[in-house]
All heavy atoms as a GROMACS GRO file, in nm:
protein
  613
    1MET      N    1  -7.643   8.430  -1.246
    1MET     CA    2  -7.548   8.474  -1.347
    1MET      C    3  -7.414   8.504  -1.280
    1MET      O    4  -7.408   8.559  -1.172
    1MET     CB    5  -7.604   8.595  -1.420
    1MET     CG    6  -7.515   8.648  -1.529
    1MET     SD    7  -7.598   8.776  -1.621
    1MET     CE    8  -7.534   8.738  -1.781
    2THR      N    9  -7.309   8.473  -1.346
    2THR     CA   10  -7.176   8.485  -1.288
    2THR      C   11  -7.134   8.630  -1.261
    2THR      O   12  -7.060   8.656  -1.167
    2THR     CB   13  -7.072   8.412  -1.375
    2THR    OG1   14  -6.949   8.409  -1.306
    2THR    CG2   15  -7.052   8.479  -1.508
    3VAL      N   16  -7.180   8.724  -1.342
    3VAL     CA   17  -7.145   8.864  -1.320
    3VAL      C   18  -7.195   8.910  -1.183
    3VAL      O   19  -7.124   8.978  -1.110
    3VAL     CB   20  -7.203   8.955  -1.432
    3VAL    CG1   21  -7.188   9.102  -1.397
    3VAL    CG2   22  -7.136   8.925  -1.564
    4TYR      N   23  -7.315   8.870  -1.147
    4TYR     CA   24  -7.370   8.909  -1.018
    4TYR      C   25  -7.289   8.849  -0.904
    4TYR      O   26  -7.266   8.913  -0.801
    4TYR     CB   27  -7.517   8.869  -1.005
    4TYR     CG   28  -7.604   8.928  -1.113
    4TYR    CD1   29  -7.698   8.850  -1.180
    4TYR    CD2   30  -7.591   9.062  -1.150
    4TYR    CE1   31  -7.777   8.905  -1.280
    4TYR    CE2   32  -7.670   9.116  -1.251
    4TYR     CZ   33  -7.762   9.038  -1.315
    4TYR     OH   34  -7.841   9.092  -1.414
    5ARG      N   35  -7.243   8.727  -0.923
    5ARG     CA   36  -7.157   8.663  -0.821
    5ARG      C   37  -7.025   8.736  -0.810
    5ARG      O   38  -6.972   8.755  -0.700
    5ARG     CB   39  -7.136   8.516  -0.853
    5ARG     CG   40  -7.261   8.433  -0.839
    5ARG     CD   41  -7.230   8.285  -0.836
    5ARG     NE   42  -7.348   8.204  -0.857
    5ARG     CZ   43  -7.442   8.183  -0.766
    5ARG    NH1   44  -7.434   8.238  -0.649
    5ARG    NH2   45  -7.547   8.108  -0.794
    6ASP      N   46  -6.969   8.778  -0.922
    6ASP     CA   47  -6.842   8.852  -0.921
    6ASP      C   48  -6.858   8.987  -0.852
    6ASP      O   49  -6.772   9.028  -0.774
    6ASP     CB   50  -6.790   8.873  -1.063
    6ASP     CG   51  -6.744   8.744  -1.129
    6ASP    OD1   52  -6.721   8.643  -1.057
    6ASP    OD2   53  -6.732   8.742  -1.253
    7ILE      N   54  -6.967   9.055  -0.879
    7ILE     CA   55  -6.994   9.183  -0.812
    7ILE      C   56  -7.008   9.160  -0.662
    7ILE      O   57  -6.950   9.233  -0.581
    7ILE     CB   58  -7.121   9.250  -0.870
    7ILE    CG1   59  -7.095   9.297  -1.013
    7ILE    CG2   60  -7.167   9.366  -0.782
    7ILE    CD1   61  -7.218   9.342  -1.089
    8GLY      N   62  -7.085   9.059  -0.626
    8GLY     CA   63  -7.105   9.027  -0.485
    8GLY      C   64  -6.976   8.991  -0.414
    8GLY      O   65  -6.951   9.035  -0.302
    9ARG      N   66  -6.894   8.911  -0.481
    9ARG     CA   67  -6.766   8.871  -0.422
    9ARG      C   68  -6.676   8.994  -0.402
    9ARG      O   69  -6.611   9.009  -0.298
    9ARG     CB   70  -6.696   8.767  -0.509
    9ARG     CG   71  -6.565   8.718  -0.450
    9ARG     CD   72  -6.500   8.602  -0.524
    9ARG     NE   73  -6.494   8.621  -0.668
    9ARG     CZ   74  -6.566   8.551  -0.756
    9ARG    NH1   75  -6.650   8.458  -0.715
    9ARG    NH2   76  -6.554   8.573  -0.885
   10PHE      N   77  -6.674   9.083  -0.500
   10PHE     CA   78  -6.595   9.205  -0.490
   10PHE      C   79  -6.639   9.287  -0.369
   10PHE      O   80  -6.556   9.331  -0.289
   10PHE     CB   81  -6.609   9.287  -0.619
   10PHE     CG   82  -6.536   9.418  -0.616
   10PHE    CD1   83  -6.403   9.425  -0.654
   10PHE    CD2   84  -6.600   9.534  -0.577
   10PHE    CE1   85  -6.335   9.545  -0.652
   10PHE    CE2   86  -6.534   9.655  -0.575
   10PHE     CZ   87  -6.401   9.661  -0.612
   11ILE      N   88  -6.769   9.307  -0.356
   11ILE     CA   89  -6.822   9.386  -0.244
   11ILE      C   90  -6.791   9.319  -0.110
   11ILE      O   91  -6.747   9.384  -0.016
   11ILE     CB   92  -6.974   9.409  -0.262
   11ILE    CG1   93  -6.998   9.504  -0.380
   11ILE    CG2   94  -7.038   9.462  -0.133
   11ILE    CD1   95  -7.142   9.515  -0.423
   12ARG      N   96  -6.812   9.188  -0.103
   12ARG     CA   97  -6.783   9.115   0.021
   12ARG      C   98  -6.636   9.127   0.060
   12ARG      O   99  -6.603   9.153   0.176
   12ARG     CB  100  -6.823   8.968   0.008
   12ARG     CG  101  -6.804   8.889   0.137
   12ARG     CD  102  -6.845   8.742   0.125
   12ARG     NE  103  -6.769   8.674   0.021
   12ARG     CZ  104  -6.816   8.636  -0.098
   12ARG    NH1  105  -6.941   8.659  -0.130
   12ARG    NH2  106  -6.739   8.575  -0.185
   13GLU      N  107  -6.546   9.110  -0.038
   13GLU     CA  108  -6.403   9.120  -0.008
   13GLU      C  109  -6.365   9.259   0.041
   13GLU      O  110  -6.287   9.273   0.136
   13GLU     CB  111  -6.321   9.083  -0.132
   13GLU     CG  112  -6.325   8.935  -0.163
   13GLU     CD  113  -6.260   8.899  -0.296
   13GLU    OE1  114  -6.212   8.990  -0.368
   13GLU    OE2  115  -6.258   8.780  -0.329
   14LYS      N  116  -6.421   9.361  -0.021
   14LYS     CA  117  -6.391   9.499   0.023
   14LYS      C  118  -6.449   9.524   0.162
   14LYS      O  119  -6.387   9.590   0.246
   14LYS     CB  120  -6.446   9.601  -0.078
   14LYS     CG  121  -6.378   9.594  -0.213
   14LYS     CD  122  -6.228   9.618  -0.203
   14LYS     CE  123  -6.162   9.609  -0.337
   14LYS     NZ  124  -6.017   9.630  -0.331
   15ARG      N  125  -6.570   9.472   0.188
   15ARG     CA  126  -6.632   9.489   0.320
   15ARG      C  127  -6.547   9.420   0.426
   15ARG      O  128  -6.520   9.479   0.531
   15ARG     CB  129  -6.774   9.431   0.320
   15ARG     CG  130  -6.839   9.433   0.458
   15ARG     CD  131  -6.976   9.369   0.458
   15ARG     NE  132  -6.981   9.232   0.412
   15ARG     CZ  133  -6.942   9.126   0.486
   15ARG    NH1  134  -6.892   9.142   0.606
   15ARG    NH2  135  -6.953   9.003   0.436
   16GLU      N  136  -6.504   9.299   0.399
   16GLU     CA  137  -6.422   9.226   0.496
   16GLU      C  138  -6.288   9.293   0.517
   16GLU      O  139  -6.236   9.294   0.629
   16GLU     CB  140  -6.403   9.081   0.449
   16GLU     CG  141  -6.532   9.000   0.458
   16GLU     CD  142  -6.522   8.862   0.397
   16GLU    OE1  143  -6.423   8.832   0.324
   16GLU    OE2  144  -6.616   8.782   0.421
   17HIS      N  145  -6.233   9.353   0.412
   17HIS     CA  146  -6.108   9.428   0.425
   17HIS      C  147  -6.123   9.546   0.522
   17HIS      O  148  -6.030   9.581   0.594
   17HIS     CB  149  -6.061   9.477   0.288
   17HIS     CG  150  -5.935   9.558   0.293
   17HIS    ND1  151  -5.811   9.500   0.311
   17HIS    CD2  152  -5.915   9.691   0.283
   17HIS    CE1  153  -5.719   9.595   0.313
   17HIS    NE2  154  -5.780   9.712   0.295
   18MET      N  155  -6.243   9.604   0.523
   18MET     CA  156  -6.272   9.716   0.613
   18MET      C  157  -6.308   9.666   0.754
   18MET      O  158  -6.327   9.746   0.844
   18MET     CB  159  -6.390   9.799   0.559
   18MET     CG  160  -6.366   9.863   0.424
   18MET     SD  161  -6.249   9.998   0.426
   18MET     CE  162  -6.342  10.122   0.511
   19HIS      N  163  -6.318   9.534   0.772
   19HIS     CA  164  -6.356   9.472   0.899
   19HIS      C  165  -6.496   9.514   0.943
   19HIS      O  166  -6.523   9.535   1.061
   19HIS     CB  167  -6.254   9.504   1.009
   19HIS     CG  168  -6.115   9.463   0.975
   19HIS    ND1  169  -6.075   9.332   0.973
   19HIS    CD2  170  -6.007   9.537   0.938
   19HIS    CE1  171  -5.948   9.326   0.938
   19HIS    NE2  172  -5.904   9.449   0.914
   20TRP      N  173  -6.586   9.525   0.844
   20TRP     CA  174  -6.725   9.559   0.870
   20TRP      C  175  -6.811   9.434   0.857
   20TRP      O  176  -6.784   9.347   0.776
   20TRP     CB  177  -6.778   9.662   0.771
   20TRP     CG  178  -6.723   9.800   0.788
   20TRP    CD1  179  -6.653   9.848   0.894
   20TRP    CD2  180  -6.734   9.908   0.695
   20TRP    NE1  181  -6.621   9.980   0.871
   20TRP    CE2  182  -6.669  10.019   0.751
   20TRP    CE3  183  -6.792   9.920   0.570
   20TRP    CZ2  184  -6.661  10.142   0.687
   20TRP    CZ3  185  -6.783  10.042   0.505
   20TRP    CH2  186  -6.719  10.152   0.563
   21THR      N  187  -6.916   9.430   0.936
   21THR     CA  188  -7.016   9.324   0.921
   21THR      C  189  -7.111   9.362   0.808
   21THR      O  190  -7.113   9.478   0.763
   21THR     CB  191  -7.097   9.306   1.050
   21THR    OG1  192  -7.173   9.426   1.073
   21THR    CG2  193  -7.008   9.275   1.170
   22VAL      N  194  -7.191   9.267   0.766
   22VAL     CA  195  -7.294   9.296   0.665
   22VAL      C  196  -7.388   9.403   0.719
   22VAL      O  197  -7.425   9.496   0.648
   22VAL     CB  198  -7.371   9.168   0.626
   22VAL    CG1  199  -7.488   9.200   0.536
   22VAL    CG2  200  -7.279   9.067   0.559
   23ALA      N  201  -7.423   9.391   0.845
   23ALA     CA  202  -7.516   9.487   0.906
   23ALA      C  203  -7.458   9.628   0.907
   23ALA      O  204  -7.529   9.726   0.882
   23ALA     CB  205  -7.551   9.443   1.048
   24GLU      N  206  -7.329   9.640   0.935
   24GLU     CA  207  -7.266   9.773   0.937
   24GLU      C  208  -7.266   9.836   0.798
   24GLU      O  209  -7.302   9.953   0.783
   24GLU     CB  210  -7.123   9.763   0.990
   24GLU     CG  211  -7.116   9.734   1.139
   24GLU     CD  212  -6.977   9.700   1.188
   24GLU    OE1  213  -6.900   9.633   1.114
   24GLU    OE2  214  -6.945   9.741   1.301
   25LEU      N  215  -7.226   9.759   0.696
   25LEU     CA  216  -7.225   9.814   0.561
   25LEU      C  217  -7.367   9.845   0.514
   25LEU      O  218  -7.389   9.949   0.452
   25LEU     CB  219  -7.157   9.718   0.463
   25LEU     CG  220  -7.154   9.763   0.317
   25LEU    CD1  221  -7.088   9.900   0.303
   25LEU    CD2  222  -7.083   9.660   0.231
   26ALA      N  223  -7.461   9.760   0.547
   26ALA     CA  224  -7.600   9.785   0.508
   26ALA      C  225  -7.650   9.916   0.569
   26ALA      O  226  -7.710   9.998   0.500
   26ALA     CB  227  -7.689   9.669   0.551
   27GLU      N  228  -7.622   9.936   0.696
   27GLU     CA  229  -7.667  10.059   0.761
   27GLU      C  230  -7.601  10.182   0.698
   27GLU      O  231  -7.667  10.281   0.669
   27GLU     CB  232  -7.634  10.054   0.911
   27GLU     CG  233  -7.681  10.178   0.986
   27GLU     CD  234  -7.652  10.172   1.135
   27GLU    OE1  235  -7.628  10.062   1.188
   27GLU    OE2  236  -7.653  10.279   1.197
   28LEU      N  237  -7.471  10.174   0.678
   28LEU     CA  238  -7.398  10.287   0.620
   28LEU      C  239  -7.441  10.315   0.476
   28LEU      O  240  -7.436  10.429   0.430
   28LEU     CB  241  -7.248  10.262   0.626
   28LEU     CG  242  -7.187  10.261   0.766
   28LEU    CD1  243  -7.044  10.206   0.763
   28LEU    CD2  244  -7.188  10.402   0.824
   29SER      N  245  -7.483  10.210   0.405
   29SER     CA  246  -7.527  10.224   0.267
   29SER      C  247  -7.677  10.251   0.255
   29SER      O  248  -7.730  10.260   0.144
   29SER     CB  249  -7.494  10.097   0.188
   29SER     OG  250  -7.356  10.076   0.185
   30LYS      N  251  -7.744  10.258   0.371
   30LYS     CA  252  -7.888  10.285   0.374
   30LYS      C  253  -7.968  10.181   0.295
   30LYS      O  254  -8.049  10.213   0.208
   30LYS     CB  255  -7.918  10.426   0.326
   30LYS     CG  256  -7.851  10.533   0.410
   30LYS     CD  257  -7.887  10.670   0.367
   30LYS     CE  258  -7.820  10.782   0.441
   30LYS     NZ  259  -7.739  10.761   0.553
   31MET      N  260  -7.942  10.054   0.330
   31MET     CA  261  -8.015   9.945   0.267
   31MET      C  262  -8.038   9.835   0.370
   31MET      O  263  -7.978   9.838   0.477
   31MET     CB  264  -7.940   9.892   0.144
   31MET     CG  265  -7.802   9.840   0.172
   31MET     SD  266  -7.707   9.802   0.021
   31MET     CE  267  -7.819   9.701  -0.070
   32SER      N  268  -8.120   9.741   0.335
   32SER     CA  269  -8.149   9.633   0.430
   32SER      C  270  -8.035   9.530   0.429
   32SER      O  271  -7.965   9.513   0.330
   32SER     CB  272  -8.281   9.563   0.396
   32SER     OG  273  -8.266   9.484   0.280
   33VAL      N  274  -8.022   9.461   0.540
   33VAL     CA  275  -7.922   9.355   0.552
   33VAL      C  276  -7.952   9.245   0.450
   33VAL      O  277  -7.861   9.195   0.383
   33VAL     CB  278  -7.919   9.298   0.696
   33VAL    CG1  279  -7.832   9.175   0.704
   33VAL    CG2  280  -7.872   9.405   0.794
   34THR      N  281  -8.078   9.210   0.437
   34THR     CA  282  -8.117   9.105   0.343
   34THR      C  283  -8.079   9.141   0.200
   34THR      O  284  -8.027   9.058   0.125
   34THR     CB  285  -8.268   9.077   0.352
   34THR    OG1  286  -8.300   9.041   0.486
   34THR    CG2  287  -8.310   8.966   0.257
   35ALA      N  288  -8.103   9.266   0.161
   35ALA     CA  289  -8.069   9.308   0.025
   35ALA      C  290  -7.918   9.299   0.002
   35ALA      O  291  -7.873   9.250  -0.102
   35ALA     CB  292  -8.118   9.450   0.001
   36LEU      N  293  -7.839   9.344   0.100
   36LEU     CA  294  -7.694   9.338   0.086
   36LEU      C  295  -7.646   9.193   0.083
   36LEU      O  296  -7.558   9.157   0.003
   36LEU     CB  297  -7.625   9.416   0.197
   36LEU     CG  298  -7.473   9.421   0.189
   36LEU    CD1  299  -7.425   9.479   0.056
   36LEU    CD2  300  -7.417   9.501   0.305
   37GLU      N  301  -7.703   9.109   0.167
   37GLU     CA  302  -7.666   8.967   0.166
   37GLU      C  303  -7.693   8.905   0.029
   37GLU      O  304  -7.611   8.830  -0.023
   37GLU     CB  305  -7.743   8.890   0.274
   37GLU     CG  306  -7.694   8.917   0.414
   37GLU     CD  307  -7.781   8.852   0.521
   37GLU    OE1  308  -7.901   8.829   0.497
   37GLU    OE2  309  -7.727   8.826   0.628
   38ASN      N  310  -7.808   8.937  -0.029
   38ASN     CA  311  -7.844   8.883  -0.160
   38ASN      C  312  -7.747   8.932  -0.269
   38ASN      O  313  -7.711   8.856  -0.358
   38ASN     CB  314  -7.987   8.918  -0.197
   38ASN     CG  315  -8.087   8.837  -0.119
   38ASN    OD1  316  -8.058   8.726  -0.075
   38ASN    ND2  317  -8.205   8.892  -0.100
   39ILE      N  318  -7.703   9.057  -0.259
   39ILE     CA  319  -7.605   9.109  -0.354
   39ILE      C  320  -7.473   9.036  -0.337
   39ILE      O  321  -7.412   8.992  -0.435
   39ILE     CB  322  -7.588   9.261  -0.337
   39ILE    CG1  323  -7.715   9.334  -0.383
   39ILE    CG2  324  -7.465   9.311  -0.415
   39ILE    CD1  325  -7.717   9.482  -0.348
   40GLU      N  326  -7.426   9.022  -0.212
   40GLU     CA  327  -7.298   8.956  -0.187
   40GLU      C  328  -7.300   8.810  -0.232
   40GLU      O  329  -7.197   8.758  -0.275
   40GLU     CB  330  -7.260   8.966  -0.040
   40GLU     CG  331  -7.212   9.102   0.001
   40GLU     CD  332  -7.145   9.104   0.138
   40GLU    OE1  333  -7.138   9.000   0.205
   40GLU    OE2  334  -7.098   9.212   0.177
   41LEU      N  335  -7.413   8.745  -0.224
   41LEU     CA  336  -7.424   8.605  -0.266
   41LEU      C  337  -7.442   8.590  -0.417
   41LEU      O  338  -7.436   8.480  -0.470
   41LEU     CB  339  -7.541   8.537  -0.194
   41LEU     CG  340  -7.523   8.518  -0.044
   41LEU    CD1  341  -7.653   8.470   0.019
   41LEU    CD2  342  -7.410   8.418  -0.016
   42GLY      N  343  -7.467   8.701  -0.484
   42GLY     CA  344  -7.490   8.696  -0.629
   42GLY      C  345  -7.631   8.654  -0.664
   42GLY      O  346  -7.659   8.617  -0.778
   43ASP      N  347  -7.721   8.662  -0.566
   43ASP     CA  348  -7.860   8.622  -0.587
   43ASP      C  349  -7.950   8.739  -0.626
   43ASP      O  350  -8.071   8.723  -0.634
   43ASP     CB  351  -7.916   8.556  -0.461
   43ASP     CG  352  -7.850   8.422  -0.432
   43ASP    OD1  353  -7.796   8.361  -0.527
   43ASP    OD2  354  -7.851   8.380  -0.315
   44ALA      N  355  -7.890   8.856  -0.645
   44ALA     CA  356  -7.970   8.974  -0.678
   44ALA      C  357  -7.912   9.041  -0.802
   44ALA      O  358  -7.794   9.027  -0.832
   44ALA     CB  359  -7.969   9.072  -0.561
   45ASP      N  360  -7.997   9.114  -0.871
   45ASP     CA  361  -7.957   9.196  -0.986
   45ASP      C  362  -7.970   9.341  -0.939
   45ASP      O  363  -8.073   9.405  -0.961
   45ASP     CB  364  -8.050   9.166  -1.104
   45ASP     CG  365  -8.023   9.255  -1.223
   45ASP    OD1  366  -7.926   9.332  -1.222
   45ASP    OD2  367  -8.103   9.247  -1.319
   46PRO      N  368  -7.866   9.392  -0.871
   46PRO     CA  369  -7.879   9.525  -0.812
   46PRO      C  370  -7.878   9.635  -0.916
   46PRO      O  371  -7.816   9.622  -1.022
   46PRO     CB  372  -7.755   9.535  -0.722
   46PRO     CG  373  -7.655   9.447  -0.788
   46PRO     CD  374  -7.735   9.334  -0.847
   47LYS      N  375  -7.948   9.742  -0.886
   47LYS     CA  376  -7.943   9.861  -0.971
   47LYS      C  377  -7.801   9.915  -0.965
   47LYS      O  378  -7.732   9.904  -0.863
   47LYS     CB  379  -8.040   9.968  -0.921
   47LYS     CG  380  -8.185   9.932  -0.936
   47LYS     CD  381  -8.271  10.045  -0.888
   47LYS     CE  382  -8.417  10.009  -0.900
   47LYS     NZ  383  -8.503  10.117  -0.849
   48TRP      N  384  -7.759   9.977  -1.074
   48TRP     CA  385  -7.624  10.033  -1.078
   48TRP      C  386  -7.609  10.142  -0.973
   48TRP      O  387  -7.503  10.155  -0.912
   48TRP     CB  388  -7.595  10.086  -1.218
   48TRP     CG  389  -7.452  10.125  -1.236
   48TRP    CD1  390  -7.405  10.248  -1.269
   48TRP    CD2  391  -7.336  10.042  -1.222
   48TRP    NE1  392  -7.268  10.245  -1.277
   48TRP    CE2  393  -7.223  10.120  -1.248
   48TRP    CE3  394  -7.318   9.908  -1.189
   48TRP    CZ2  395  -7.094  10.070  -1.243
   48TRP    CZ3  396  -7.188   9.858  -1.183
   48TRP    CH2  397  -7.079   9.939  -1.210
   49SER      N  398  -7.714  10.217  -0.945
   49SER     CA  399  -7.707  10.321  -0.842
   49SER      C  400  -7.682  10.260  -0.705
   49SER      O  401  -7.611  10.319  -0.622
   49SER     CB  402  -7.836  10.404  -0.840
   49SER     OG  403  -7.948  10.322  -0.813
   50THR      N  404  -7.734  10.141  -0.680
   50THR     CA  405  -7.710  10.072  -0.553
   50THR      C  406  -7.565  10.027  -0.544
   50THR      O  407  -7.500  10.046  -0.440
   50THR     CB  408  -7.804   9.950  -0.539
   50THR    OG1  409  -7.939   9.994  -0.546
   50THR    CG2  410  -7.780   9.877  -0.408
   51VAL      N  411  -7.513   9.972  -0.652
   51VAL     CA  412  -7.373   9.929  -0.653
   51VAL      C  413  -7.281  10.048  -0.632
   51VAL      O  414  -7.185  10.042  -0.554
   51VAL     CB  415  -7.339   9.857  -0.785
   51VAL    CG1  416  -7.190   9.827  -0.795
   51VAL    CG2  417  -7.420   9.729  -0.798
   52LYS      N  418  -7.311  10.160  -0.698
   52LYS     CA  419  -7.229  10.281  -0.681
   52LYS      C  420  -7.234  10.332  -0.538
   52LYS      O  421  -7.133  10.375  -0.483
   52LYS     CB  422  -7.273  10.390  -0.779
   52LYS     CG  423  -7.236  10.358  -0.922
   52LYS     CD  424  -7.257  10.469  -1.023
   52LYS     CE  425  -7.359  10.572  -0.994
   52LYS     NZ  426  -7.380  10.668  -1.103
   53ARG      N  427  -7.352  10.326  -0.475
   53ARG     CA  428  -7.366  10.370  -0.336
   53ARG      C  429  -7.284  10.283  -0.242
   53ARG      O  430  -7.217  10.332  -0.152
   53ARG     CB  431  -7.514  10.372  -0.296
   53ARG     CG  432  -7.537  10.433  -0.159
   53ARG     CD  433  -7.683  10.452  -0.126
   53ARG     NE  434  -7.752  10.324  -0.110
   53ARG     CZ  435  -7.853  10.282  -0.186
   53ARG    NH1  436  -7.898  10.355  -0.285
   53ARG    NH2  437  -7.909  10.165  -0.164
   54ILE      N  438  -7.288  10.152  -0.264
   54ILE     CA  439  -7.209  10.060  -0.182
   54ILE      C  440  -7.060  10.088  -0.200
   54ILE      O  441  -6.985  10.096  -0.103
   54ILE     CB  442  -7.242   9.913  -0.216
   54ILE    CG1  443  -7.386   9.881  -0.177
   54ILE    CG2  444  -7.145   9.818  -0.145
   54ILE    CD1  445  -7.437   9.748  -0.233
   55CYS      N  446  -7.017  10.104  -0.325
   55CYS     CA  447  -6.876  10.134  -0.352
   55CYS      C  448  -6.834  10.265  -0.287
   55CYS      O  449  -6.725  10.274  -0.229
   55CYS     CB  450  -6.850  10.139  -0.502
   55CYS     SG  451  -6.847   9.976  -0.580
   56SER      N  452  -6.920  10.364  -0.294
   56SER     CA  453  -6.890  10.492  -0.230
   56SER      C  454  -6.874  10.475  -0.080
   56SER      O  455  -6.782  10.531  -0.019
   56SER     CB  456  -7.001  10.592  -0.261
   56SER     OG  457  -6.978  10.713  -0.193
   57THR      N  458  -6.962  10.398  -0.019
   57THR     CA  459  -6.954  10.373   0.126
   57THR      C  460  -6.824  10.302   0.161
   57THR      O  461  -6.763  10.331   0.264
   57THR     CB  462  -7.075  10.288   0.171
   57THR    OG1  463  -7.196  10.356   0.137
   57THR    CG2  464  -7.071  10.263   0.321
   58LEU      N  465  -6.779  10.213   0.074
   58LEU     CA  466  -6.655  10.139   0.096
   58LEU      C  467  -6.531  10.218   0.052
   58LEU      O  468  -6.420  10.168   0.064
   58LEU     CB  469  -6.660  10.006   0.019
   58LEU     CG  470  -6.758   9.903   0.071
   58LEU    CD1  471  -6.775   9.790  -0.032
   58LEU    CD2  472  -6.710   9.846   0.204
   59SER      N  473  -6.553  10.339   0.000
   59SER     CA  474  -6.444  10.422  -0.053
   59SER      C  475  -6.368  10.351  -0.165
   59SER      O  476  -6.246  10.355  -0.173
   59SER     CB  477  -6.348  10.465   0.057
   59SER     OG  478  -6.414  10.542   0.154
   60VAL      N  479  -6.445  10.284  -0.251
   60VAL     CA  480  -6.389  10.211  -0.363
   60VAL      C  481  -6.438  10.278  -0.492
   60VAL      O  482  -6.556  10.309  -0.505
   60VAL     CB  483  -6.436  10.063  -0.362
   60VAL    CG1  484  -6.393   9.991  -0.487
   60VAL    CG2  485  -6.385   9.992  -0.238
   61ASP      N  486  -6.347  10.301  -0.584
   61ASP     CA  487  -6.383  10.357  -0.712
   61ASP      C  488  -6.459  10.252  -0.794
   61ASP      O  489  -6.419  10.136  -0.798
   61ASP     CB  490  -6.257  10.401  -0.786
   61ASP     CG  491  -6.288  10.471  -0.915
   61ASP    OD1  492  -6.321  10.591  -0.912
   61ASP    OD2  493  -6.281  10.404  -1.020
   62VAL      N  494  -6.566  10.294  -0.857
   62VAL     CA  495  -6.647  10.203  -0.937
   62VAL      C  496  -6.563  10.144  -1.050
   62VAL      O  497  -6.584  10.030  -1.091
   62VAL     CB  498  -6.774  10.274  -0.991
   62VAL    CG1  499  -6.852  10.183  -1.084
   62VAL    CG2  500  -6.861  10.320  -0.877
   63GLY      N  501  -6.465  10.220  -1.098
   63GLY     CA  502  -6.376  10.169  -1.203
   63GLY      C  503  -6.301  10.045  -1.157
   63GLY      O  504  -6.278   9.953  -1.236
   64GLU      N  505  -6.264  10.040  -1.028
   64GLU     CA  506  -6.196   9.922  -0.974
   64GLU      C  507  -6.288   9.800  -0.980
   64GLU      O  508  -6.245   9.690  -1.014
   64GLU     CB  509  -6.152   9.948  -0.831
   64GLU     CG  510  -6.073   9.836  -0.770
   64GLU     CD  511  -6.031   9.862  -0.625
   64GLU    OE1  512  -6.039   9.978  -0.578
   64GLU    OE2  513  -5.993   9.765  -0.560
   65LEU      N  514  -6.415   9.822  -0.949
   65LEU     CA  515  -6.513   9.713  -0.959
   65LEU      C  516  -6.525   9.667  -1.102
   65LEU      O  517  -6.522   9.547  -1.130
   65LEU     CB  518  -6.650   9.760  -0.908
   65LEU     CG  519  -6.767   9.668  -0.940
   65LEU    CD1  520  -6.764   9.545  -0.850
   65LEU    CD2  521  -6.898   9.740  -0.928
   66ASN      N  522  -6.536   9.760  -1.195
   66ASN     CA  523  -6.548   9.724  -1.337
   66ASN      C  524  -6.429   9.643  -1.385
   66ASN      O  525  -6.445   9.544  -1.456
   66ASN     CB  526  -6.563   9.850  -1.424
   66ASN     CG  527  -6.700   9.912  -1.412
   66ASN    OD1  528  -6.798   9.844  -1.392
   66ASN    ND2  529  -6.705  10.043  -1.424
   67ILE      N  530  -6.309   9.684  -1.347
   67ILE     CA  531  -6.189   9.612  -1.388
   67ILE      C  532  -6.190   9.472  -1.330
   67ILE      O  533  -6.159   9.374  -1.399
   67ILE     CB  534  -6.062   9.690  -1.348
   67ILE    CG1  535  -6.052   9.817  -1.432
   67ILE    CG2  536  -5.938   9.604  -1.365
   67ILE    CD1  537  -5.949   9.917  -1.384
   68CYS      N  538  -6.226   9.459  -1.205
   68CYS     CA  539  -6.230   9.328  -1.139
   68CYS      C  540  -6.331   9.235  -1.204
   68CYS      O  541  -6.304   9.119  -1.228
   68CYS     CB  542  -6.260   9.346  -0.990
   68CYS     SG  543  -6.267   9.192  -0.899
   69VAL      N  544  -6.448   9.287  -1.234
   69VAL     CA  545  -6.557   9.204  -1.285
   69VAL      C  546  -6.552   9.186  -1.437
   69VAL      O  547  -6.568   9.076  -1.487
   69VAL     CB  548  -6.694   9.262  -1.243
   69VAL    CG1  549  -6.808   9.187  -1.308
   69VAL    CG2  550  -6.709   9.261  -1.091
   70TYR      N  551  -6.526   9.296  -1.509
   70TYR     CA  552  -6.535   9.292  -1.654
   70TYR      C  553  -6.399   9.295  -1.726
   70TYR      O  554  -6.392   9.281  -1.847
   70TYR     CB  555  -6.619   9.409  -1.705
   70TYR     CG  556  -6.759   9.408  -1.652
   70TYR    CD1  557  -6.800   9.499  -1.554
   70TYR    CD2  558  -6.853   9.318  -1.701
   70TYR    CE1  559  -6.929   9.497  -1.505
   70TYR    CE2  560  -6.984   9.316  -1.652
   70TYR     CZ  561  -7.020   9.407  -1.555
   70TYR     OH  562  -7.147   9.405  -1.506
   71GLY      N  563  -6.292   9.320  -1.650
   71GLY     CA  564  -6.161   9.325  -1.711
   71GLY      C  565  -6.126   9.459  -1.773
   71GLY      O  566  -6.020   9.477  -1.829
   72LYS      N  567  -6.217   9.557  -1.761
   72LYS     CA  568  -6.189   9.692  -1.810
   72LYS      C  569  -6.280   9.790  -1.737
   72LYS      O  570  -6.384   9.753  -1.682
   72LYS     CB  571  -6.209   9.703  -1.960
   72LYS     CG  572  -6.350   9.670  -2.009
   72LYS     CD  573  -6.358   9.674  -2.158
   72LYS     CE  574  -6.493   9.624  -2.206
   72LYS     NZ  575  -6.503   9.621  -2.350
   73ASP      N  576  -6.239   9.914  -1.737
   73ASP     CA  577  -6.315  10.019  -1.669
   73ASP      C  578  -6.425  10.069  -1.763
   73ASP      O  579  -6.398  10.144  -1.856
   73ASP     CB  580  -6.224  10.134  -1.626
   73ASP     CG  581  -6.295  10.237  -1.542
   73ASP    OD1  582  -6.419  10.232  -1.532
   73ASP    OD2  583  -6.227  10.325  -1.487
   74LEU      N  584  -6.546  10.025  -1.740
   74LEU     CA  585  -6.659  10.061  -1.826
   74LEU      C  586  -6.705  10.204  -1.805
   74LEU      O  587  -6.780  10.256  -1.887
   74LEU     CB  588  -6.776   9.964  -1.803
   74LEU     CG  589  -6.746   9.819  -1.838
   74LEU    CD1  590  -6.866   9.732  -1.804
   74LEU    CD2  591  -6.707   9.802  -1.982
   75THR      N  592  -6.660  10.270  -1.698
   75THR     CA  593  -6.699  10.409  -1.675
   75THR      C  594  -6.631  10.498  -1.778
   75THR      O  595  -6.672  10.612  -1.798
   75THR     CB  596  -6.663  10.457  -1.534
   75THR    OG1  597  -6.521  10.446  -1.514
   75THR    CG2  598  -6.737  10.378  -1.429
   76LEU      N  599  -6.527  10.448  -1.845
   76LEU     CA  600  -6.456  10.527  -1.946
   76LEU      C  601  -6.512  10.507  -2.086
   76LEU      O  602  -6.474  10.575  -2.178
   76LEU     CB  603  -6.307  10.490  -1.946
   76LEU     CG  604  -6.234  10.509  -1.812
   76LEU    CD1  605  -6.092  10.458  -1.823
   76LEU    CD2  606  -6.237  10.655  -1.772
   77VAL      N  607  -6.603  10.410  -2.100
   77VAL     CA  608  -6.659  10.377  -2.231
   77VAL      C  609  -6.774  10.469  -2.264
   77VAL      O  610  -6.849  10.508  -2.184
   77VAL     CB  611  -6.706  10.230  -2.236
   77VAL    CG1  612  -6.773  10.198  -2.368
   77VAL    CG2  613  -6.590  10.138  -2.209
   0.00000   0.00000   0.00000
């Protein structure tokens, strides 16, 4: 599904902006490298709590993710 790819692309871009490897973000987010890779590729349907944890680790507001993926901040709805 395209939404999962958009979420994954957003996370990957933010991770690369921080100059972190997948392994570094996975460790900091307390998840496996494989799980994070699957999210970044859009091959996973991550729990919202997992997405929020990754965003928190990246110091990214979840609202920014919502705007990027859905075109509006769903946290305000």
